[in-house]
DRENLUM-643173 format. One record per residue (C-alpha): z, x, y; residue number from 1. Coordinates in steps of 0.1 Angstrom, whole numbers, m for minus. Layout:
+-------+-------+-------+-----+
|     z |     x |     y | num |
+-------+-------+-------+-----+
|     Z |     X |     Y | NUM |
...
+-------+-------+-------+-----+
***
This chain:
+-------+-------+-------+-----+
|     z |     x |     y | num |
+-------+-------+-------+-----+
|   764 |   815 |   829 |   1 |
|   769 |   853 |   829 |   2 |
|   763 |   873 |   859 |   3 |
|   752 |   909 |   855 |   4 |
|   763 |   919 |   891 |   5 |
|   781 |   909 |   919 |   6 |
|   746 |   904 |   939 |   7 |
|   736 |   878 |   912 |   8 |
|   770 |   862 |   914 |   9 |
|   775 |   860 |   952 |  10 |
|   750 |   828 |   961 |  11 |
|   767 |   809 |   931 |  12 |
|   798 |   817 |   947 |  13 |
|   786 |   802 |   984 |  14 |
|   774 |   771 |   965 |  15 |
|   808 |   765 |   956 |  16 |
|   821 |   769 |   991 |  17 |
|   795 |   746 |  1006 |  18 |
|   818 |   723 |  1024 |  19 |
|   830 |   734 |  1060 |  20 |
|   867 |   727 |  1052 |  21 |
|   867 |   747 |  1020 |  22 |
|   855 |   777 |  1036 |  23 |
|   881 |   770 |  1066 |  24 |
|   910 |   768 |  1043 |  25 |
|   900 |   797 |  1024 |  26 |
|   899 |   819 |  1058 |  27 |
|   932 |   807 |  1064 |  28 |
|   945 |   815 |  1031 |  29 |
|   933 |   849 |  1028 |  30 |
|   941 |   856 |  1066 |  31 |
|   980 |   850 |  1055 |  32 |
|   975 |   868 |  1025 |  33 |
|   963 |   900 |  1043 |  34 |
|   993 |   897 |  1069 |  35 |
|  1018 |   893 |  1040 |  36 |
|  1003 |   922 |  1021 |  37 |
|  1006 |   945 |  1051 |  38 |
|  1042 |   931 |  1059 |  39 |
|  1048 |   939 |  1022 |  40 |
|  1035 |   975 |  1025 |  41 |
|  1053 |   982 |  1058 |  42 |
|  1087 |   967 |  1047 |  43 |
|  1087 |   973 |  1011 |  44 |
|  1097 |   937 |  1006 |  45 |
|  1082 |   931 |   972 |  46 |
|  1085 |   893 |   975 |  47 |
|  1061 |   893 |  1005 |  48 |
|  1034 |   905 |   979 |  49 |
|  1042 |   872 |   958 |  50 |
|  1041 |   852 |   988 |  51 |
|  1007 |   866 |   998 |  52 |
|   992 |   856 |   962 |  53 |
|  1006 |   826 |   968 |  54 |
|   989 |   819 |  1001 |  55 |
|   959 |   835 |   989 |  56 |
|   951 |   814 |   958 |  57 |
|   971 |   783 |   968 |  58 |
|   949 |   778 |   999 |  59 |
|   918 |   786 |   981 |  60 |
|   926 |   764 |   954 |  61 |
|   937 |   733 |   974 |  62 |
|   903 |   738 |   992 |  63 |
|   884 |   734 |   958 |  64 |
|   903 |   706 |   944 |  65 |
|   909 |   684 |   973 |  66 |
|   878 |   693 |   996 |  67 |
|   849 |   706 |   974 |  68 |
|   860 |   688 |   942 |  69 |
|   850 |   717 |   919 |  70 |
|   869 |   742 |   897 |  71 |
|   876 |   775 |   912 |  72 |
|   856 |   803 |   902 |  73 |
|   884 |   823 |   897 |  74 |
|   891 |   809 |   863 |  75 |
|   861 |   819 |   850 |  76 |
|   852 |   849 |   873 |  77 |
|   884 |   866 |   884 |  78 |
|   871 |   900 |   900 |  79 |
|   837 |   886 |   913 |  80 |
|   854 |   858 |   929 |  81 |
|   881 |   882 |   948 |  82 |
|   854 |   904 |   958 |  83 |
|   834 |   869 |   970 |  84 |
|   866 |   858 |   991 |  85 |
|   865 |   890 |  1009 |  86 |
|   826 |   890 |  1017 |  87 |
|   827 |   854 |  1029 |  88 |
|   860 |   860 |  1049 |  89 |
|   839 |   890 |  1065 |  90 |
|   809 |   871 |  1072 |  91 |
|   831 |   843 |  1086 |  92 |
|   848 |   867 |  1107 |  93 |
|   814 |   883 |  1118 |  94 |
|   799 |   849 |  1124 |  95 |
|   771 |   852 |  1096 |  96 |
|   788 |   822 |  1082 |  97 |
|   799 |   792 |  1098 |  98 |
|   837 |   784 |  1103 |  99 |
+-------+-------+-------+-----+
***
């Protein structure tokens, strides 16, 4: 399916994260990635930026392959998936989605 907007895509994104374990591991990976990105910016160590990408995507993909048993939407919709991860992270952080 082709999505014309992020608003159209986001319900699909959430359906791909139906299991709590998948959402939790995404949240952990995104949290680590954000800390590492900040550390990279503050210290100028580019290696931390690479590690942030590995943590963010690695944790998320692990969740999809081992808990959700589906193919990450990142492979088909990279920008919308990144946006979805940010929104889902915020909604978990603010209690709108169960952790």
